[in-house]
C-alpha positions in Angstrom: -17.0 46.0 10.5 -14.5 48.7 9.9 -15.9 51.5 7.8 -15.3 55.0 6.6 -17.1 56.5 9.6 -14.9 54.6 12.1 -11.8 55.5 10.2 -12.8 59.2 10.2 -13.5 59.0 14.0 -10.1 57.4 14.5 -8.3 60.0 12.4 -10.0 62.8 14.2 -9.2 61.5 17.7 -5.6 60.8 16.7 -5.3 64.3 15.3 -6.9 65.9 18.4 -4.6 63.8 20.6 -1.6 65.2 18.8 -2.5 68.8 19.4 -4.2 68.5 22.8 -5.2 66.1 25.5 -8.3 64.0 25.1 -10.9 63.7 27.8 -11.5 60.3 29.4 -14.5 59.5 27.1 -12.4 60.3 24.0 -9.5 58.3 25.3 -11.7 55.3 25.8 -13.2 55.7 22.3 -9.7 56.0 20.8 -8.6 52.9 22.6 -11.8 51.0 21.5 -11.3 52.1 17.9 -7.6 51.1 17.8 -8.5 47.7 19.4 -11.4 47.1 17.0 -9.1 48.0 14.0 -6.4 45.7 15.2 -8.9 42.8 15.7 -10.3 43.3 12.2 -6.8 43.5 10.7 -5.8 40.2 12.4 -9.1 38.6 11.3 -8.3 39.7 7.7 -4.7 38.4 8.0 -5.4 35.1 9.8 -6.2 33.1 6.6 -3.1 34.4 4.8 -0.9 33.8 7.8 -2.3 30.3 8.2 -1.6 29.5 4.5 1.9 30.9 4.8 2.6 28.8 7.9 1.4 25.7 6.0 3.5 26.7 3.0 6.5 27.2 5.2 6.0 23.8 6.8 5.8 22.1 3.4 8.9 23.9 2.2 10.8 22.8 5.3 9.6 19.2 4.8 10.7 19.4 1.1 14.0 20.9 2.1 14.6 18.1 4.6 13.9 15.5 2.0 16.2 17.2 -0.5 19.0 17.3 2.1 18.5 13.6 2.8 18.6 12.8 -0.9 21.7 14.9 -1.4 23.5 13.0 1.4 22.5 9.7 -0.2 23.7 11.0 -3.6 27.0 12.2 -2.1 27.5 8.7 -0.7 26.8 7.2 -4.1 29.3 9.6 -5.8 31.9 8.7 -3.2 31.4 5.0 -3.8 31.5 5.5 -7.6 34.8 7.5 -7.3 36.2 4.7 -5.2 35.1 2.1 -7.7 36.6 4.1 -10.5 40.0 4.3 -8.7 40.0 0.6 -8.0 39.1 -0.1 -11.7 42.0 2.1 -12.8 44.4 0.2 -10.4 43.2 -3.2 -11.7 43.4 -2.0 -15.3 46.9 -0.8 -14.8 47.9 -4.1 -13.3 46.3 -6.0 -16.2 48.0 -3.8 -18.8 51.4 -4.4 -17.1 50.7 -8.1 -17.1 49.7 -8.0 -20.8 52.9 -6.1 -21.6 54.9 -8.7 -19.7 53.2 -11.5 -21.7 53.9 -9.7 -25.0 57.5 -9.1 -24.1 57.9 -12.8 -23.1 56.3 -13.9 -26.4 58.5 -11.5 -28.4 61.7 -12.9 -26.7 60.6 -16.5 -27.5 59.5 -15.9 -31.0 62.3 -13.6 -31.8 
């Protein structure tokens, strides 16, 4: 487990490396400490990363479903618009026919 002692050792070795060369034993210790720190950081991050991956998967799945639903809704809107246009055309024809009937009636009845 990473602790204050290891952190202090790491800090010391990094500082000494900046100002002068380390001997082989110190280099090995520095490499070991960095490796140990990285392992512990990954171990600490692993559950969060796993949760985030699962969350991303669920979001992508939801996004896909929403896109599919949107495509279906767009098709419904298109059909509804077509139906409305046909209805307007039929209504205009019926209104013209009604007007023609009224005109014929008016001519006959005077």
